[in-house]
Every structure is written in structure tokens, then in C-alpha cells.
C-alpha positions, 0 to 999 in steps of 0.5 A, spaced: 056 826 238 064 827 239 068 820 238 070 822 245 063 823 248 062 821 255 056 817 253 060 813 249 061 806 251 067 802 249 067 794 252 073 791 253 074 785 249 073 778 252 079 774 253 076 768 249 072 770 243 071 763 241 067 758 246 070 752 249 068 746 247 067 740 252 068 735 246 075 731 246 078 727 240 076 720 240 082 717 237 078 712 234 084 710 230 089 709 236 093 703 237 094 699 243 102 699 245 106 696 251 111 701 254 117 697 254 122 702 256 123 710 257 129 714 256 129 722 257 122 723 255 121 718 249 117 711 250 119 705 247 112 701 246 111 694 243 105 694 239 102 687 238 099 688 231 105 687 226 109 686 232 113 692 231 117 697 236 114 704 236 117 710 239 112 715 242 112 721 247 107 723 252 101 728 249 100 734 253 093 733 255 095 727 259 098 733 264 102 730 270 100 723 269 106 719 269 107 713 264 111 707 266 114 701 264 109 696 263 103 701 262 098 699 256 097 705 252 093 708 246 098 711 241 096 716 236 099 719 230 105 715 226 105 708 229 108 705 224 115 704 227 119 706 221 126 710 223 125 717 225 117 717 226 114 719 233 107 717 236 103 720 241 101 717 248 094 719 248 091 715 254 094 710 259 089 704 260 087 702 267 093 698 271 092 691 274 097 692 278 102 697 280 109 696 284 111 702 287 116 704 293 118 711 297 125 714 297 125 713 305 120 710 310 118 717 312 117 720 305 110 720 303 111 721 296 110 714 292 114 712 286 111 707 281 116 703 278 112 697 274 105 697 272 101 690 270 106 685 272 104 679 276 110 676 279 116 679 283 122 675 282 127 677 288 134 675 286 138 674 292 145 671 292 147 666 297 154 669 297 158 674 294 155 679 296 151 676 302 144 676 302 140 682 306 134 679 309 131 686 311 131 688 304 128 681 301 123 682 307 121 689 304 121 686 297 116 681 299 112 687 303 112 691 296 109 684 292 104 683 297 101 690 297 101 690 289 098 684 289 103 680 285 106 673 287 113 673 290 118 668 288 125 668 291 131 666 286 137 664 289 143 665 285 151 663 286 148 656 290 155 653 288 158 658 293 154 656 299 148 652 301 141 656 301 138 652 306 138 656 312 136 662 307 130 658 305 128 656 312 127 664 314 121 664 308 118 657 308 113 659 313 110 665 309 109 660 303 114 663 298 116 659 293 123 659 290 128 657 285 136 655 285 141 657 280 148 657 279 153 660 274 152 657 267 147 652 270 141 649 268 135 655 268 129 650 266 126 651 273 126 658 273 124 658 266 118 654 268 116 659 273 116 665 268 112 662 263 107 666 260 107 671 266 110 678 266 115 678 272 119 684 275 126 682 277 129 686 283 135 685 287 141 689 290 147 690 285 151 684 284 146 679 285 147 677 278 140 679 275 143 682 269 147 675 268 140 672 268 137 676 263 142 675 258 141 667 259 134 668 259 133 672 253 140 671 248 142 677 245 140 682 250 147 684 252 145 687 259 152 690 262 155 685 268 158 688 274 163 685 279 162 685 287 167 690 290 172 685 295 172 691 300 165 693 301 161 686 298 157 691 294 156 690 287 156 696 282 149 699 278 150 696 271 142 697 269 141 704 269 133 704 267 128 699 267 127 694 261 121 690 259 123 684 255 119 678 251 121 671 253 122 666 247 118 661 251 112 666 252 112 671 257 115 678 259 121 680 264 123 687 267 130 688 268 130 693 274 136 697 276 140 695 282 136 697 289 140 698 295 134 701 299 126 700 298 122 705 302 115 703 304 111 709 307 105 707 302 104 701 305 099 700 311 098 694 316 091 692 314 094 692 307 099 687 308 095 683 313 090 682 307 096 678 303 095 673 308 088 670 308 089 665 315 092 671 319 087 676 316 081 672 318 084 672 325 085 679 325 078 681 325 077 680 332 083 685 334 081 691 337 080 698 333 087 701 331 091 694 332 097 694 328 098 687 329 105 687 332 108 683 337 108 689 342 100 690 341 097 687 348 090 685 345 092 682 338 088 677 336 094 673 333 097 672 339 090 668 342 090 664 335 097 662 336 096 660 343 090 656 341 093 653 335 089 656 330 095 659 326 102 657 326 107 661 331 112 661 326 108 664 320 105 670 325 113 671 327 115 672 320 109 676 318 111 681 324 118 681 321 115 684 315 111 689 319 117 691 322 121 691 316 116 696 313 116 700 319 124 701 318 126 697 324 131 692 325 129 685 326 134 679 328 133 673 323 134 666 325 141 664 325 144 658 322 
């Protein structure tokens, strides 16, 4: 039979000549690390075993899964931390909390910021620059959504009286500490002890000054406030997690001038206020709990004295902030 005989059959070779296995590496020797910062695709991780710092890159099998500051990760490869070595992040462990935001209120894309933190420290200067209550409200919404404890840290209290600002947030039960330049930070240190805290605030409020005082030798760059605009200049360009000498961790974040909350729903927010959530169970389906809702159960609870009117008003201010609406705050 001719080699070109019509009867001859020539099968096309299969694409995969080797069967694909479902088995995946177990990484039994992988160590657990704590992501403390990221720089151009390289992650700096702190490994408690040996108290060492390891540089790592994300393994290919993680695909598009993001790795952020605060993540607990499994490290494979060379995790000695020696100069020139590079480990691989092969697994991101489940997150206990996730602080996130969107670019704008109508942007559905969430941007994760910090994982596994339990406290959000909202740094606010009482003067130079003036406090921006709308941004503070947005930070509070983000904290409640993430399941984090909020703490107001007032700076530059030697320049102005903080009482009016504190009165705005007192109905929400938000705790606070007051600081001033070169002043005693013992109250703040007590609130940070044995917690993982994220410091947020817009530029110029003194976050980097606080970080340098809390963790000596950090040398975070300190900016100045523009006399014409009243705004500070961004000095921290990336999130950095630092260990406190007394115990605990703080995360210094870049100054933020906007904070989108498109990912937060009204029911998620009200769950942070147990007394109001109990009353809201009597609301009609689809109630947003805002002041324009005609049959919101919160109004009846206020009228009958079961909940405090100022607390409901403060909660609704947070709702309005989430929706991107301007709300008047009490004047001094």
C-alpha cells in the first residue's frame, strides 16, 4: 500500500500529551508571614518565627487575587530574609476584617486598603487645616462596615478647643483622644496597645508626626499645610505597617482627600448600631432609614422615647454622607 494511499489515517496529535493532574502542592514547609508594605510588585513580610523581614513576590497560581498590607500569607521558597533572597506568596489566609473604599460614590469597584486590622484611628486636626466633618463621617461608615472600632484622634489641640467637634460625634459613642505637638501621647498609646490600628486622615493633620513619635526611628516624611488652600501635601506614598514598642501594630496610610462608599448598603451600616437595628426591624421592606422615609420605624422610636433623637440624627448624617449628600453639622 502506498504511503499516500487514501485509506491511510493520520490523526492530529492531541494538544496535551500528558494528562493534567488535580493535585496541587501542599506547601507543608511554608511559613506564615504578615504583609507590612508593598512596593512595585514586591511584598515585605514580617515572620514571627525568628523575628525576620522577608521579601516576597506573588506566586502565579494566585492569579488576580490581591495581596494587601495586613494580610496573613503563606511563604514558600527562601524565607530566610537574607539579602538578595526572594520568597513566594502561595496562599492568602482568610481575612478577619477588610478596610475598603471606592474611588467615587458611583464607582462599583471596591479598593481594599488594609486587612486584619481591628481599629480605625481617624486623625483630625482641630485647626490648620480645619476639620472636615463630612470626611470624618465617611471614615466612620467605612469602620462600621469593616467591623472595626473607630477612634477619633484630635491633633493640634493647642491651637483650638476640640469640644465642639467632639459634641458632634458624642451621640454615636465614638471614643476620642486629644494630642498636641510635642505633648504627652500616653492616652493614645493606651488605646493602641495590643491592637492593629490603621491611621487615616487627610493630608496635613499630623499622621506622620504621630507615627514618628510612636515608633522612634521610623522617619516618615512630614509635610506642611499650604497657607492659601489650607490643605496639606501628601508625604506618605504607600501604606506601611509598623510594630509598636509597647505591643501592637499601626498602619500609616497616605493622606486621603476623598473616600467613596459605593460598596456600603444602609442595612450594613445600621447593623453597627445595635439599638437602632432592633427598632429598624419594624421598618417596611426597602426602607433606607433616611429622614425622608415616611414610615421609618426609627421616627416612631424617637417619638416614643425608646431611642435618643440625637443618635438617630447622627446615624442619618452618616447615611447621607454615604450617599454623597452634603449635610449641615451643628454650629458652635
